[in-house]
C-alpha positions as CSV (number, residue, x, y, z in Angstrom):
1,M,-22.1,-5.7,-17.2
2,T,-19.3,-5.5,-19.4
3,G,-16.1,-7.5,-18.9
4,L,-13.9,-4.3,-17.9
5,R,-16.8,-2.9,-15.8
6,A,-17.1,-6.2,-13.8
7,H,-13.3,-6.4,-13.4
8,A,-13.5,-2.6,-12.1
9,A,-16.2,-3.4,-9.6
10,D,-14.3,-6.6,-8.4
11,Y,-11.0,-4.6,-8.1
12,L,-12.4,-1.8,-6.1
13,E,-14.5,-4.1,-3.8
14,L,-11.2,-6.0,-3.1
15,R,-9.2,-3.0,-2.3
16,R,-11.9,-1.3,-0.2
17,G,-12.1,-4.5,1.8
18,L,-8.5,-4.0,2.6
19,G,-9.2,-0.5,4.0
20,Y,-9.0,1.9,1.1
21,K,-11.7,4.5,0.4
22,L,-10.7,5.0,-3.2
23,S,-13.5,7.5,-3.7
24,G,-11.6,9.6,-6.2
25,E,-9.8,6.8,-7.8
26,G,-13.1,4.8,-8.2
27,R,-14.7,7.7,-10.1
28,L,-11.7,7.9,-12.3
29,L,-11.7,4.1,-12.9
30,F,-15.3,4.0,-14.0
31,D,-14.9,7.1,-16.1
32,F,-12.1,5.2,-17.9
33,V,-14.3,2.2,-18.2
34,A,-17.1,4.5,-19.7
35,F,-14.6,5.9,-22.1
36,T,-13.7,2.4,-23.4
37,E,-17.3,1.6,-23.7
38,K,-18.0,4.7,-25.6
39,T,-15.2,4.0,-28.0
40,A,-16.4,0.3,-28.5
41,A,-13.0,-0.9,-26.9
42,T,-13.1,-4.4,-25.4
43,T,-9.7,-4.5,-23.8
44,I,-7.2,-2.1,-22.2
45,T,-4.5,-0.6,-24.5
46,T,-1.8,1.9,-24.1
47,A,-3.4,3.9,-26.9
48,A,-6.8,3.8,-25.0
49,A,-5.1,4.8,-21.7
50,V,-3.3,7.8,-23.4
51,A,-6.5,9.0,-25.1
52,W,-8.5,8.8,-22.0
53,A,-5.7,10.6,-19.8
54,N,-5.8,13.4,-22.3
55,D,-9.4,13.5,-22.4
56,T,-9.6,16.5,-20.0
57,T,-8.8,20.2,-20.1
58,G,-6.5,22.5,-18.2
59,S,-5.0,19.5,-16.2
60,S,-1.6,19.7,-14.4
61,Q,1.1,17.0,-15.0
62,A,0.4,15.7,-11.5
63,Y,-3.4,15.1,-12.4
64,L,-2.4,13.5,-15.7
65,A,0.0,11.2,-13.9
66,R,-2.8,10.3,-11.4
67,R,-5.1,9.4,-14.3
68,M,-2.6,7.3,-15.9
69,R,-1.7,5.6,-12.6
70,V,-5.2,4.5,-12.1
71,V,-5.3,2.8,-15.5
72,R,-1.9,1.4,-15.0
73,T,-2.6,-0.3,-11.7
74,F,-5.9,-1.6,-12.9
75,A,-4.4,-2.9,-16.1
76,R,-1.8,-4.9,-14.0
77,Y,-4.7,-6.4,-12.0
78,V,-6.7,-7.3,-15.1
79,Q,-3.6,-8.7,-16.8
80,A,-3.4,-11.4,-14.4
81,F,-6.9,-12.7,-15.8
82,D,-6.3,-11.6,-19.5
83,P,-2.4,-11.6,-20.7
84,T,-3.5,-9.7,-23.8
85,I,-4.0,-6.6,-21.7
86,E,-1.4,-3.9,-22.2
87,V,0.0,-2.1,-19.2
88,P,1.0,1.4,-20.0
89,A,4.6,2.1,-19.6
90,A,5.8,3.7,-16.3
91,D,7.3,6.8,-18.2
92,L,4.0,7.8,-19.8
93,F,2.9,10.9,-17.7
94,P,5.3,10.1,-14.9
95,A,4.5,11.6,-11.4
96,G,7.0,13.8,-9.8
97,K,7.3,11.4,-6.9
98,H,6.1,7.9,-6.9
99,R,7.4,5.0,-5.0
100,P,8.9,2.2,-7.2
101,T,7.3,-1.2,-7.4
102,P,9.3,-3.6,-5.1
103,Y,10.7,-6.8,-6.1
104,I,8.6,-9.6,-4.5
105,Y,10.5,-12.7,-3.9
106,S,8.9,-16.2,-4.3
107,Q,9.9,-19.0,-2.0
108,A,12.1,-20.4,-4.7
109,D,13.7,-17.0,-5.1
110,V,14.7,-17.0,-1.4
111,A,16.0,-20.5,-1.4
112,A,18.2,-19.7,-4.4
113,L,19.7,-16.8,-2.7
114,M,20.4,-18.7,0.4
115,A,21.9,-21.6,-1.8
116,A,24.1,-18.9,-3.4
117,A,25.2,-17.6,-0.1
118,R,26.3,-21.1,1.1
119,G,28.8,-20.9,-2.0
120,L,30.5,-17.8,-0.6
121,R,34.2,-18.0,0.9
122,P,35.4,-17.9,3.5
123,P,32.9,-20.1,5.5
124,L,32.0,-17.3,8.0
125,Q,30.8,-15.1,5.3
126,A,28.7,-18.0,3.8
127,A,27.1,-18.6,7.2
128,T,26.4,-14.8,7.9
129,F,24.8,-14.2,4.6
130,E,22.7,-17.4,4.6
131,T,21.4,-16.7,8.0
132,L,20.8,-13.0,7.4
133,I,18.7,-13.6,4.2
134,G,16.6,-16.3,6.0
135,L,16.1,-14.0,8.9
136,L,15.0,-11.1,6.8
137,A,12.7,-13.4,4.8
138,A,11.1,-14.9,7.9
139,T,10.5,-11.9,9.9
140,G,10.3,-8.8,7.6
141,M,12.9,-7.0,9.6
142,R,14.6,-3.9,8.1
143,V,18.2,-4.9,7.1
144,G,19.5,-2.2,9.5
145,E,17.7,-3.7,12.5
146,A,19.4,-7.0,11.7
147,M,22.8,-5.3,11.4
148,A,22.3,-3.9,14.9
149,L,21.4,-6.9,16.6
150,D,23.5,-7.9,19.6
151,D,23.7,-11.4,21.2
152,G,21.7,-10.0,24.2
153,D,18.9,-9.0,21.9
154,I,17.7,-12.5,21.3
155,D,15.6,-14.1,24.1
156,W,16.2,-17.9,23.3
157,D,13.6,-19.1,26.0
158,E,10.8,-16.9,24.6
159,A,11.8,-17.1,20.9
160,L,11.8,-13.5,20.2
161,L,14.2,-10.6,19.1
162,V,14.2,-7.3,20.7
163,V,14.5,-4.6,18.1
164,R,15.9,-1.6,20.1
165,Q,15.7,2.2,19.2
166,T,15.1,1.7,15.5
167,K,13.3,3.8,13.1
168,F,10.8,6.4,14.9
169,N,12.8,5.5,18.1
170,K,10.7,2.6,18.7
171,T,11.6,-0.7,20.5
172,R,9.6,-3.8,19.7
173,E,9.6,-7.5,19.9
174,V,9.8,-9.8,17.0
175,L,8.4,-13.3,17.5
176,L,10.4,-16.1,16.0
177,H,9.4,-19.5,14.3
178,T,11.2,-22.4,16.0
179,S,13.0,-23.1,12.7
180,T,14.2,-19.5,12.5
181,L,15.4,-19.7,16.2
182,D,17.2,-23.0,15.3
183,A,19.0,-21.4,12.4
184,L,20.2,-18.4,14.5
185,A,21.5,-20.8,17.1
186,A,23.4,-22.8,14.4
187,Y,24.8,-19.6,13.1
188,R,26.0,-18.4,16.7
189,K,27.8,-21.7,17.0
190,T,29.5,-21.4,13.7
191,R,30.4,-17.9,14.3
192,N,31.8,-18.4,17.6
193,H,33.9,-21.3,16.1
194,L,35.1,-19.3,13.1
195,S,35.5,-15.9,14.8
196,A,36.8,-16.6,18.3
197,T,38.7,-13.2,18.3
198,S,35.5,-11.0,17.5
199,A,35.7,-7.7,19.5
200,T,32.0,-6.9,19.2
201,A,28.7,-8.0,20.8
202,S,27.1,-7.9,17.3
203,F,25.2,-10.9,16.3
204,F,26.1,-10.8,12.6
205,V,29.8,-10.2,11.9
206,T,32.2,-9.8,9.0
207,T,35.1,-12.1,8.3
208,R,37.2,-9.6,10.4
209,G,34.8,-10.0,13.4
210,T,33.3,-6.5,13.0
211,P,29.7,-5.5,12.7
212,L,28.1,-5.7,9.4
213,T,27.5,-2.5,7.5
214,H,25.5,-1.5,4.3
215,S,28.7,-1.1,2.3
216,V,29.4,-4.8,3.0
217,I,26.0,-6.2,2.5
218,Q,24.9,-4.5,-0.6
219,P,27.5,-5.4,-3.1
220,V,27.4,-9.2,-1.8
221,F,23.7,-9.2,-2.0
222,R,23.8,-7.9,-5.6
223,R,26.2,-10.6,-6.5
224,L,24.2,-13.3,-4.8
225,A,20.9,-12.1,-6.7
226,A,22.9,-12.3,-10.0
227,Q,24.1,-15.8,-9.3
228,A,20.6,-16.8,-8.3
229,G,19.3,-15.6,-11.6
230,L,17.1,-12.9,-10.2
231,D,18.8,-9.8,-11.7
232,R,17.0,-9.9,-15.0
233,P,17.5,-6.7,-16.9
234,A,14.0,-6.9,-18.5
235,S,12.2,-6.8,-15.2
236,T,10.4,-3.7,-14.1
237,S,11.8,-4.1,-10.7
238,R,15.2,-5.1,-9.3
239,P,16.0,-7.3,-6.5
240,H,17.2,-5.5,-3.4
241,V,17.6,-6.7,0.2
242,H,14.8,-4.6,1.3
243,G,12.6,-6.4,-1.0
244,L,12.6,-9.3,1.6
245,R,10.7,-7.0,3.9
246,H,8.1,-6.1,1.3
247,T,7.7,-9.7,0.5
248,F,6.9,-10.7,4.0
249,A,4.3,-7.9,4.3
250,V,2.6,-8.7,1.1
251,N,2.4,-12.6,1.7
252,T,1.1,-11.9,5.2
253,L,-1.7,-9.6,3.8
254,L,-2.5,-12.3,1.2
255,D,-2.5,-15.1,3.6
256,W,-4.8,-13.2,5.8
257,S,-7.2,-12.7,2.7
258,A,-7.1,-16.3,1.9
259,D,-8.0,-17.3,5.3
260,G,-10.9,-15.1,5.4
261,E,-9.5,-12.7,8.0
262,N,-10.7,-9.1,8.4
263,V,-7.5,-7.6,6.9
264,S,-8.5,-4.0,8.1
265,A,-9.0,-5.1,11.7
266,R,-5.6,-7.0,11.7
267,M,-3.7,-4.4,10.0
268,P,-2.5,-2.6,13.2
269,L,-0.9,-5.9,14.3
270,L,1.1,-6.2,11.2
271,S,2.1,-2.4,11.5
272,T,3.3,-2.9,15.0
273,Y,5.2,-6.0,14.2
274,L,6.9,-4.3,11.3
275,G,7.7,-1.3,13.3
276,H,5.6,1.2,11.2
277,S,4.4,4.5,12.5
278,C,0.8,3.9,11.4
279,P,-1.2,1.3,9.4
280,A,-1.2,3.6,6.4
281,A,2.4,2.8,5.8
282,T,1.6,-0.9,5.8
283,Y,-1.2,-0.8,3.4
284,W,1.2,0.6,0.8
285,Y,2.9,-2.8,0.6
286,L,-0.1,-4.3,-1.2
287,S,-1.0,-1.3,-3.1
288,A,2.4,-1.1,-4.5
289,V,2.1,-4.5,-6.0
290,P,-1.2,-4.4,-7.9
291,E,-0.8,-7.6,-9.7
292,L,-0.9,-9.4,-6.6
293,L,-4.4,-8.2,-5.8
294,A,-5.5,-10.7,-8.5
295,I,-3.9,-13.5,-6.4
296,A,-5.8,-12.2,-3.5
297,A,-8.9,-12.2,-5.5
298,A,-8.5,-15.7,-6.8
299,R,-7.8,-17.0,-3.3
300,L,-10.8,-15.1,-1.8
301,D,-13.0,-16.6,-4.6
302,C,-12.3,-20.1,-3.1
303,H,-13.7,-18.8,0.3
304,D,-16.7,-16.8,-1.0
305,S,-19.4,-18.5,-3.1
306,R,-21.2,-15.2,-3.2
307,R,-18.7,-13.4,-5.5
308,R,-20.3,-12.3,-8.7
309,P,-19.6,-14.6,-11.7
């Protein structure tokens, strides 16, 4: 079995193990591998990807985009093993609608964001943003859900948050780690001390004692990302506050894979926890970051001695 063919088999096995059928994509991927073998190519290049994508007749722009997307996501996966692999640019045969790759934060990135937040002035703004970022990273909540939290939505005895009538008109409970609960309690104490005249029941408040809004959060978060060194112009994805939710979902899926859990069976649990309407929306988090599939593969390799060499 050639190198690319073996990688393709592992790639499809991994993604199918996560619940994807990939019947059409699988056929296209092996058709691309056969094309490289026919042309004696030993690696993935942009030129080979373009030649293969055009190796069809009467195709629509959407189908050409689909063919290129199959190669692009596979190339990102293989690049984790072979850095010489070329990943075709996103503007080659672009699809009309395609969700952008989210920015995935490392633990060091989150720590840098929270450290930058501690440097904000006045002190209430510093405490608000440090705690908000920590909560989003620890729970995967939507930023709008965190903005809408009231003091009464936190059950301190049961260590959970009640997210009320959020997207899709759902109300759900979000379990909290002890450290997260302690951080929220510390913030509430600081907030009450610095904002005694607050006229709102909102848990997170501005320096004026009013509820947080997107127009307040977004510019401050962009500034914090730049100060933390995360806003790199050369990056294919840019850091946004919603990326903390993506990161939580991806890390949960990878941790389950590393622990040998049946990801497909547990997916409804994560879907419910995140407040998604169905598990299919949750699966996207991993498929949107195909290079992380290589990390999952490497972790799974440590737990499955039966993987092919």
